[in-house]
Each structure stands twice: as structure tokens, then as C-alpha cells.
C-alpha positions as CSV (number, residue, x, y, z in Angstrom):
1,S,34.1,206.6,103.3
2,S,32.6,206.4,99.9
3,I,28.9,206.3,99.3
4,F,27.6,203.2,97.6
5,N,24.1,202.8,96.2
6,F,22.1,200.0,94.7
7,T,18.6,199.3,93.4
8,T,16.5,196.3,94.2
9,V,14.5,194.5,91.6
10,P,11.2,196.0,90.7
11,P,7.9,194.2,91.4
12,A,6.8,191.9,88.6
13,P,4.0,193.4,86.4
14,T,0.6,193.1,88.0
15,T,-1.5,193.8,84.9
16,F,-1.7,191.9,81.7
17,P,-1.5,193.2,78.1
18,V,-4.6,193.6,76.0
19,L,-4.5,191.7,72.7
20,I,-5.2,194.1,69.8
21,T,-4.8,192.3,66.5
22,P,-6.0,190.0,65.1
23,I,-9.4,190.6,66.7
24,D,-10.4,187.6,68.8
25,N,-12.2,184.8,66.9
26,D,-11.2,186.3,63.6
27,N,-11.1,184.0,60.5
28,N,-9.1,183.9,57.3
29,Q,-5.9,185.2,58.8
30,P,-2.8,185.0,56.6
31,L,-0.1,182.4,57.3
32,D,2.1,185.2,58.4
33,V,-0.1,187.1,60.8
34,N,0.8,190.3,62.7
35,L,0.0,189.9,66.4
36,S,-0.1,193.1,68.5
37,W,-0.9,194.0,72.1
38,S,-1.0,196.9,74.4
39,S,2.1,197.9,76.4
40,I,2.4,197.6,80.2
41,T,4.4,200.4,81.9
42,S,6.2,198.0,84.3
43,A,7.2,195.5,81.6
44,S,10.6,195.6,79.9
45,T,9.9,192.6,77.7
46,Y,6.9,190.5,76.7
47,G,6.4,186.8,76.6
48,L,4.4,185.6,73.6
49,Q,3.0,182.1,73.1
50,V,1.1,180.8,70.1
51,S,-0.4,177.3,70.1
52,S,-3.0,175.1,68.3
53,D,-3.9,173.8,71.7
54,S,-5.9,176.0,74.1
55,T,-3.9,174.6,77.1
56,F,-0.6,175.5,75.5
57,S,0.8,172.1,76.2
58,T,2.7,172.5,73.0
59,T,3.6,175.8,71.4
60,V,4.2,176.9,67.8
61,I,5.8,180.1,69.1
62,S,7.2,180.8,72.6
63,L,9.5,183.8,72.9
64,D,10.5,186.8,74.9
65,Q,10.8,190.2,73.1
66,S,10.9,193.9,73.8
67,G,8.3,195.1,71.2
68,I,4.5,195.0,71.3
69,S,4.0,193.2,68.0
70,H,5.3,190.1,66.3
71,V,4.7,188.5,62.9
72,A,3.9,184.8,63.5
73,S,5.1,183.1,60.4
74,G,4.9,179.6,59.0
75,L,1.4,178.9,60.3
76,I,-0.7,176.1,58.7
77,N,-3.8,176.6,56.6
78,N,-7.2,176.2,58.1
79,T,-5.9,175.9,61.6
80,L,-7.3,177.5,64.8
81,Y,-4.5,179.1,66.9
82,Y,-4.6,180.4,70.4
83,W,-2.3,183.2,71.7
84,R,-1.4,185.0,74.8
85,V,1.1,187.6,76.1
86,Q,2.5,188.5,79.5
87,G,4.6,191.4,80.7
88,R,8.0,190.6,82.1
89,N,10.8,192.4,83.9
90,S,13.7,191.6,86.2
91,G,11.3,191.2,89.1
92,G,9.4,188.3,87.4
93,N,6.6,187.6,85.0
94,G,3.1,189.2,85.1
95,P,-0.2,187.5,84.5
96,W,-1.0,186.1,81.0
97,S,-3.4,188.1,78.9
98,L,-6.9,186.8,78.2
99,L,-6.7,184.1,75.6
100,G,-7.1,185.2,72.0
101,H,-7.7,182.9,69.0
102,F,-7.9,183.2,65.3
103,K,-8.1,180.8,62.3
104,T,-5.9,180.9,59.3
105,I,-7.0,180.9,55.6
106,P,-8.2,177.7,54.1
107,G,-5.8,176.0,51.7
108,L,-6.3,175.9,48.0
109,P,-8.6,173.1,46.9
110,N,-7.2,170.2,44.9
111,S,-7.8,170.3,41.2
112,P,-10.8,168.3,39.9
113,T,-10.3,165.4,37.6
114,T,-11.9,165.6,34.1
115,I,-14.6,162.9,33.7
116,S,-15.8,163.7,30.2
117,P,-15.0,164.0,27.4
118,V,-12.1,161.6,27.8
119,N,-8.7,163.1,27.0
120,N,-7.7,162.8,23.4
121,S,-11.2,161.5,22.4
122,I,-12.2,162.2,18.8
123,D,-15.4,162.7,16.9
124,Q,-17.1,164.6,19.7
125,P,-20.4,166.2,18.9
126,M,-20.7,170.0,18.4
127,T,-22.5,170.2,21.7
128,V,-20.5,168.5,24.4
129,N,-21.0,168.0,28.2
130,I,-17.8,168.7,30.0
131,A,-17.9,167.0,33.4
132,W,-15.4,166.9,36.3
133,S,-15.1,165.3,39.7
134,S,-16.3,167.1,42.8
135,V,-13.7,168.6,45.2
136,A,-14.8,168.6,48.8
137,T,-13.3,172.0,49.7
138,A,-14.4,173.8,46.5
139,V,-17.0,176.5,46.8
140,F,-17.3,177.0,43.1
141,Y,-15.5,176.0,39.9
142,S,-14.0,177.9,37.0
143,L,-13.9,176.5,33.5
144,Q,-11.8,177.7,30.5
145,V,-12.0,176.2,27.0
146,S,-9.5,177.1,24.3
147,A,-8.6,175.7,20.9
148,D,-4.8,176.0,21.7
149,S,-2.9,174.4,24.6
150,S,-1.4,177.7,25.7
151,F,-4.8,179.2,26.2
152,G,-3.8,182.2,24.1
153,T,-7.4,182.5,22.9
154,I,-10.2,181.6,25.4
155,L,-13.3,180.3,23.7
156,N,-15.3,179.9,26.9
157,N,-14.6,181.3,30.3
158,E,-17.0,180.3,33.1
159,L,-16.6,181.5,36.6
160,G,-18.6,180.7,39.7
161,L,-19.9,177.3,38.5
162,T,-21.5,175.4,41.4
163,D,-22.3,172.2,39.4
164,T,-19.6,169.7,38.2
165,S,-20.6,169.9,34.5
166,K,-21.2,172.4,31.8
167,V,-22.8,171.9,28.4
168,L,-20.9,173.7,25.6
169,D,-22.6,174.1,22.3
170,N,-21.8,175.7,19.0
171,L,-18.3,174.3,19.0
172,N,-16.4,174.6,15.7
173,R,-16.0,171.5,13.6
174,N,-12.8,169.5,13.5
175,T,-11.1,171.5,16.3
176,T,-9.2,170.2,19.3
């Protein structure tokens, strides 16, 4: 008679992957962040979950893949995300890794509204106070002044302003 052989399923992985990047509790991660973890010798694939909820009741990403990294894309600005990975094979799923978390970059602040001088005002003094509204998420402001609407020639370029106004003096007469 012929010899037949077969192989039974392997045991499920007993160890969990170690999360590598991003470093736990890291801030200012891009909206397309590279997640990477260590390999497990008994794993043929890895389960990855990303959630904005530490209990993972809802997930942003939930997938099974063979590699030890994944680019999580389409994330939302200024959001805290939790992530975990588990090794898997035909024998079952191993334990989840320790929980990692990271926060994405803040979004760009809204543009401030000009308060003074009023747009298209005339007969302004040679020394003028330019004022604008405060923006809650702004750390500092930048102000550029030009005599032409394309800003081809910058007359004043102020960076890192922390106040919501700036006095400009020595302006040219009869200019816009």
C-alpha cells in the first residue's frame, strides 16, 4: 500500500509582537504614519488594529497582513490613536501586543480676520495699527505688507508675532 502523510495545525503563537514605531505616546505624527513591530517566528500573518478608542470598540484599521509594518493613512489631525498587533497562523491567533498610542499633528489654524484698518479705507495715517482677530489654535502670527496685491515686493515681513496687532510706521504717502 502507498504511504500517506499529513501535518496537523501548528499551535497558535504564544508571544506577542513588540511595537517599534511610532514610539509609544509620541506626538505630532503625520496623517500617514508608518506602524512597525517585531516579527514572531510562529506567525504567518499579523492582525493590526488602530482605533481612537482604547477599548477598540470601533476601529479605524482592522486587517490581517504578512508584513511587519503598515502605513496607516487617512488619519485625522490632532487625534489620539491606539494600536495593537497580534501574531496569527493556521492554529489560531496569539495574544495582542501591549497597547501603543500616538497623537497626530494638529491641523492648520484658521486665518484671522482683519480688524483694522478696515478694507479699502482711505486717508490712513503714515503710522497705522494693523489689528486682527485672535485664533484659538494659533501659537504665533505672521504679517506681510506689500504695496501690490500679488505681494511681489514685501514692505514688511514679521514672523513669530504673539500679539494680535502691529504698529507700522514710515509708510509711503498715497499708497495702497
